[in-house]
C-alpha positions in Angstrom: -109.3 46.1 42.3 -105.6 46.8 42.9 -104.7 43.1 42.4 -106.9 42.9 39.3 -105.1 45.9 37.8 -101.7 44.4 38.5 -102.8 41.0 37.1 -103.9 42.7 33.8 -100.7 44.7 33.6 -98.6 41.6 34.2 -100.5 39.8 31.5 -100.1 42.6 28.9 -96.4 43.2 29.7 -95.6 39.5 29.7 -97.4 38.8 26.5 -95.6 41.7 24.7 -92.3 40.5 26.0 -93.0 36.9 25.0 -94.0 38.1 21.5 -90.6 39.7 21.0 -88.8 36.7 22.4 -90.6 34.4 20.1 -90.0 36.6 17.1 -86.3 36.5 17.8 -86.4 32.7 18.6 -87.8 32.2 15.1 -85.5 34.6 13.3 -83.6 32.0 11.3 -86.8 31.0 9.6 -86.2 34.1 7.4 -82.6 35.1 8.2 -81.5 31.5 7.4 -82.5 31.8 3.7 -79.9 34.4 2.7 -77.3 32.7 5.0 -78.0 29.4 3.2 -77.4 31.0 -0.1 -74.3 32.7 1.0 -72.7 29.6 2.6 -74.0 27.1 0.1 -75.8 24.9 2.6 -77.8 21.8 1.8 -81.3 21.2 3.1 -80.2 19.3 6.2 -77.7 22.0 7.1 -80.3 24.6 6.7 -82.7 22.6 8.9 -80.0 22.4 11.6 -79.3 26.1 11.4 -82.9 27.0 11.7 -83.5 24.6 14.6 -80.4 25.4 16.7 -82.1 28.2 18.8 -85.0 25.8 19.4 -82.6 23.3 21.0 -81.2 25.6 23.7 -84.6 27.2 24.2 -86.1 23.8 24.9 -83.3 22.5 27.2 -83.5 25.5 29.5 -87.2 25.3 30.0 -87.1 22.9 33.0 -84.6 24.8 35.1 -86.3 28.1 34.1 -89.7 26.8 35.2 -88.3 25.7 38.5 -86.5 29.0 39.1 -89.7 30.8 38.3 -91.4 28.8 41.1 -88.5 29.5 43.5 -87.4 33.1 42.7 -90.4 34.7 40.9 -91.2 35.1 37.2 -90.4 38.8 37.1 -86.7 38.6 37.9 -86.1 35.4 35.9 -87.9 36.8 32.8 -85.9 40.1 32.9 -82.5 38.4 33.4 -83.2 35.9 30.6 -84.0 38.7 28.1 -80.9 40.7 29.0 -78.7 37.6 28.6 -79.7 37.3 24.9 -79.0 40.9 23.7 -75.2 40.5 23.0 -75.5 37.1 21.2 -78.3 38.4 19.0 -76.2 41.4 18.0 -73.1 39.2 17.2 -75.0 37.1 14.6 -74.6 40.1 12.3 -70.8 39.7 12.6 -70.6 36.0 12.0 -69.1 34.6 8.8 -68.8 30.9 9.2 -71.4 28.1 9.6 -70.2 27.0 13.1 -70.4 30.6 14.4 -74.0 30.8 13.4 -74.7 27.5 15.1 -73.0 28.5 18.4 -74.6 31.9 18.5 -78.0 30.3 17.6 -77.7 28.3 20.9 -77.3 31.5 22.9 -80.1 33.3 21.1 -82.3 30.3 21.7 -82.4 31.2 25.4 -85.2 33.6 24.4 -87.4 30.6 23.7 -87.2 29.5 27.3 -89.3 32.6 28.2 -92.4 30.6 27.8 -91.7 28.4 30.8 -91.2 31.5 32.9 -94.1 33.6 31.7 -96.7 30.8 31.9 -96.5 30.2 35.6 -95.8 33.9 36.3 -99.0 34.9 34.6 -101.1 32.0 35.7 -100.6 32.7 39.4 -102.1 36.2 39.1 -105.5 34.8 38.1 -108.1 32.5 39.7 -108.2 28.9 38.6 -111.4 29.3 36.5 -109.7 32.0 34.4 -106.2 30.6 34.0 -106.9 28.8 30.8 -107.8 32.1 29.1 -104.9 34.0 30.8 -102.4 31.4 29.7 -103.9 31.4 26.2 -103.6 35.2 25.9 -99.9 34.9 27.1 -99.3 32.1 24.7 -100.6 34.2 21.8 -97.1 35.6 22.0 -96.4 32.7 19.6 -97.5 35.2 17.0 -94.0 36.6 17.2 -93.2 34.0 14.5 -95.6 35.9 12.2 -94.0 39.2 13.3 -90.7 38.0 12.1 -92.2 37.0 8.7 -93.6 40.5 8.3 -90.6 42.5 9.5 -87.5 40.5 8.7 -87.9 40.4 4.9 -88.4 44.1 4.7 -85.3 44.8 6.8 -83.2 42.3 4.8 -84.3 43.6 1.5 -83.7 47.3 2.4 -80.5 47.0 4.5 -79.0 43.5 4.1 -79.3 40.5 6.4 -76.6 41.8 8.7 -79.0 44.6 9.9 -81.6 42.3 11.2 -79.7 41.0 14.3 -78.9 44.7 15.2 -82.5 45.7 15.1 -83.6 42.6 17.1 -80.9 43.1 19.7 -82.1 46.7 20.2 -85.8 45.5 20.4 -84.9 42.9 23.0 -83.1 45.4 25.2 -86.0 47.9 25.1 -88.5 45.2 25.7 -86.6 43.9 28.8 -86.4 47.4 30.4 -90.1 48.1 29.7 -91.1 44.7 31.2 -89.2 45.5 34.4 -90.9 48.9 34.7 -94.5 47.7 34.2 -94.6 44.3 36.1 -94.8 43.3 39.7 -93.7 40.6 42.1 -95.9 38.8 44.7 -94.0 36.8 47.4 -97.1 34.6 47.9 -96.6 33.1 44.5 -93.2 31.6 45.4 -92.7 28.0 46.3 -91.5 27.6 49.9 -87.8 27.8 50.3 -87.9 24.5 52.3 -89.0 22.7 49.1 -85.9 21.4 47.2 -85.5 21.1 43.5 -85.6 17.3 43.8 -88.9 17.5 45.6 -90.3 19.8 42.9 -89.2 17.2 40.3 -90.9 14.3 42.0 -94.1 15.3 40.2 -92.4 14.1 37.0 -93.1 10.5 38.1 -96.7 11.2 37.4 -97.5 9.5 34.0 -99.9 12.3 33.1 -96.9 14.6 32.7 -95.5 12.4 29.9 -98.9 12.2 28.1 -99.0 16.0 28.0 -95.4 16.0 26.8 -96.5 13.9 23.8 -99.5 16.0 23.0 -97.4 19.2 23.2 -94.7 17.8 21.0 -97.3 17.6 18.3 -99.2 20.9 18.6 -96.2 23.1 19.6 -93.3 21.1 18.2 -95.2 20.8 14.9 -96.0 24.5 15.0 -92.4 25.5 15.6 -91.0 23.1 12.9 -93.5 24.4 10.3 -92.9 28.0 11.2 -89.2 27.5 10.6 -89.7 25.6 7.4 -92.6 27.2 5.5 -91.0 30.3 4.2 -88.3 28.2 2.5 -90.9 25.7 1.4 -92.8 28.4 -0.5 -89.6 29.7 -2.1 -88.4 26.2 -3.2 -91.8 24.6 -4.1 -93.6 27.4 -5.7 -90.8 29.8 -6.7 -92.0 32.8 -4.7 -89.6 35.6 -3.7 -88.7 36.0 0.0 -91.3 38.7 0.8 -94.3 36.8 -0.7 -93.1 33.5 0.7 -92.8 35.0 4.2 -96.2 36.7 3.9 -98.0 33.4 2.9 -96.1 31.5 5.7 -97.5 34.1 8.1 -101.0 32.7 7.2 -99.9 29.7 9.3 -97.9 31.4 12.0 -100.3 34.3 12.8 -103.4 32.2 13.7 -101.1 29.6 15.3 -100.2 32.3 17.8 -103.0 34.8 18.1 -105.8 32.3 18.4 -104.2 30.6 21.3 -106.2 32.9 23.5 -109.3 31.6 21.9 -108.1 28.1 22.6 -107.8 28.9 26.3 -111.3 30.1 26.4 -112.6 27.0 24.5 -110.7 24.8 26.9 -112.1 26.5 29.9 -115.6 26.0 28.5 -115.5 22.5 27.0 -112.6 20.8 28.8 -109.1 20.1 27.7 -109.7 16.5 26.7 -112.4 17.2 24.2 -110.6 20.1 22.7 -107.3 18.3 22.3 -109.0 15.2 20.8 -110.7 17.4 18.2 -107.5 19.3 17.4 -105.7 16.0 16.6 -108.4 15.0 14.2 -108.3 18.3 12.3 -104.5 18.0 12.0 -104.8 14.4 10.8 -107.1 15.3 7.9 -105.1 18.4 6.8 -101.7 16.6 6.9 -103.1 13.8 4.8 -104.0 16.3 2.1 -100.8 18.2 2.4 -98.7 15.0 2.1 -99.8 14.3 -1.5 -96.9 15.3 -3.8 -97.4 16.7 -7.3 -98.2 13.7 -9.4 -98.8 13.0 -13.1 -100.8 9.9 -14.0 -101.6 8.3 -17.4 -105.0 6.7 -17.5 -105.7 4.2 -20.4 -109.0 5.0 -22.0 -110.9 3.7 -25.0 -109.8 6.9 -26.8 -106.2 6.7 -25.8 -104.1 7.9 -23.0 -105.5 10.6 -20.7 -102.9 12.5 -18.6 -103.9 13.7 -15.2 -101.9 16.2 -13.1 -102.7 16.3 -9.4 -101.1 18.8 -7.0 -102.0 21.2 -4.2 -102.1 24.7 -5.6 -100.4 27.5 -3.5 -103.8 28.8 -2.4 -105.1 25.4 -1.4 -101.8 24.9 0.4 -102.1 28.2 2.2 -105.8 27.5 3.2 -104.9 24.1 4.7 -101.9 25.6 6.5 -104.3 28.3 8.0 -106.5 25.5 9.3 -103.6 23.6 10.8 -102.3 26.8 12.4 -105.7 27.5 14.0 -106.0 23.9 15.3 -102.5 24.0 16.7 -103.2 27.3 18.5 -106.2 25.8 20.2 -104.3 22.6 21.0 -101.4 24.5 22.6 -103.8 26.2 25.0 -105.8 23.0 25.8 -102.6 21.1 26.7 -101.7 23.8 29.2 -105.2 23.8 30.6 -104.6 20.1 31.5 -101.5 21.3 33.4 -103.2 24.2 35.2 -106.0 21.9 36.4 -103.8 18.9 37.4 -100.7 20.6 38.8 -101.7 24.0 40.0 -99.1 23.9 42.9 -96.3 23.0 40.6 -97.1 24.7 37.3 -93.5 25.9 36.8 -91.8 22.5 36.9 -94.4 20.7 34.9 -94.8 23.4 32.2 -91.0 23.4 32.0 -90.9 19.7 31.2 -93.9 19.8 28.8 -92.4 22.9 27.1 -89.1 21.0 26.8 -90.8 18.1 25.0 -92.6 20.6 22.6 -89.4 22.5 22.0 -87.4 19.3 21.2 -90.0 18.4 18.7 -89.6 21.8 17.1 -85.8 21.2 17.1 -85.9 17.7 15.6 -88.5 18.3 12.9 -86.7 20.9 10.7 -83.6 18.7 10.6 -85.8 15.7 9.7 -87.6 17.8 7.1 -84.3 18.6 5.4 -83.0 15.1 5.7 -86.1 13.7 4.1 -85.9 16.1 1.2 -82.3 15.3 0.7 -83.1 11.5 0.8 -86.3 11.4 -1.2 -86.4 14.6 -3.3 -90.0 15.0 -2.3 -90.7 18.3 -0.5 -94.1 17.2 0.9 -92.4 14.4 2.8 -92.3 16.9 5.7 -96.1 16.6 5.9 -95.9 12.8 5.6 -93.8 12.8 8.7 -96.3 15.0 10.6 -99.2 12.9 9.4 -97.5 9.9 11.0 -96.9 11.7 14.3 -100.5 12.7 14.6 -101.6 9.1 13.9 -99.5 7.9 16.8 -101.0 10.7 19.0 -104.6 9.7 18.2 -104.0 6.1 19.0 -102.2 6.9 22.2 -104.8 9.4 23.3 -107.6 6.9 22.5 -106.1 4.3 24.8 -105.0 6.8 27.5 -108.3 8.4 28.3 -111.9 7.3 28.9 -114.1 10.3 28.8 -116.4 10.4 31.8 -120.0 10.2 30.5 -121.5 12.2 33.3 -118.7 14.7 34.0 -119.5 18.4 33.4 -117.9 20.1 30.5 -115.6 22.2 32.7 -112.3 21.5 34.3 -110.0 20.1 31.6 -108.3 17.0 32.8 -111.0 16.3 35.5 -113.3 15.6 32.6 -111.3 12.6 31.5 -110.3 9.6 33.5 -107.1 7.7 32.8 -107.8 4.4 31.2 
């Protein structure tokens, strides 16, 4: 009972801390809009600004995952949060584009918290419950929606410079509360005789790279869209910042909260079946979202008939909600693969897979902006995502042969490499 109590307390505290970290990691999704206007940035420059924290948050995931295995998740998570407090505060003092980019790199360290919290939480639970536990922790992705609710109100009331101050204070308080309400267990640590190079040997396993590819779609796509959608609503439909952020949260919120449901579904039906279904749902939605507003003239016997085809804001939001839900489930199912196949090396493998997903989230906003600058078509962002999902479906089809007689439990054990 004592261990169960500690496990639940660790899960709740870690999930709360990750929610705050993710909210701060995604801050430029809203904060970047007034900065773009103030500095006169183009679409590509805005994409780079929004994605800068994602770059550093992705690159540190591998060492953070390994350090979590070696030194314990509690101390690594706590130190990581403290390290971001001053850079977050300094964003409110920045005045030039390069200063925002540099500070964004330091703030991005908060995004590396995922690779610490995942193995830290997972080791407190038995194998048959790890999918759900990691899914609940991963629901901290809903911090993206938290930013979309809170940030516009702060910016409107006090100016954009106040937001970094509030977020810095929130990070400091969260770090201290995390330290007070969590625990360490020496039995969860990797033996000191195991070197970093030995931990990284698992990366030779081709399964790791398959999971990297899947995660770059479901998590990288989620991060890219979470950073881009507020601005998309403003530019495409002419909404103000508050309404745009609220509607964008219809994607971010289910994309985070429902990750816990994805963990439960993956425990029940297996990671392969769930991930395969997720890819198909995304494929259909991105196809519909890719279609740009179009006017057509149809020649009829009575003369010209003009047709206007476009995705209305409400249709657009409904499709985004479906995509967010699918990606939430997919993020959990990919980590169910990892928990089943690499239970003794979760930190290192989750770090590499998280790196792949984070790099996807870094590259996509930049490519979104570049495509808009080059083509002038805002829905080109969804055309790009549609293509990536097509590649994923083909790769997944030829990588796995579902075992006809395998029970629907156990994630990766349910599928046999082709």
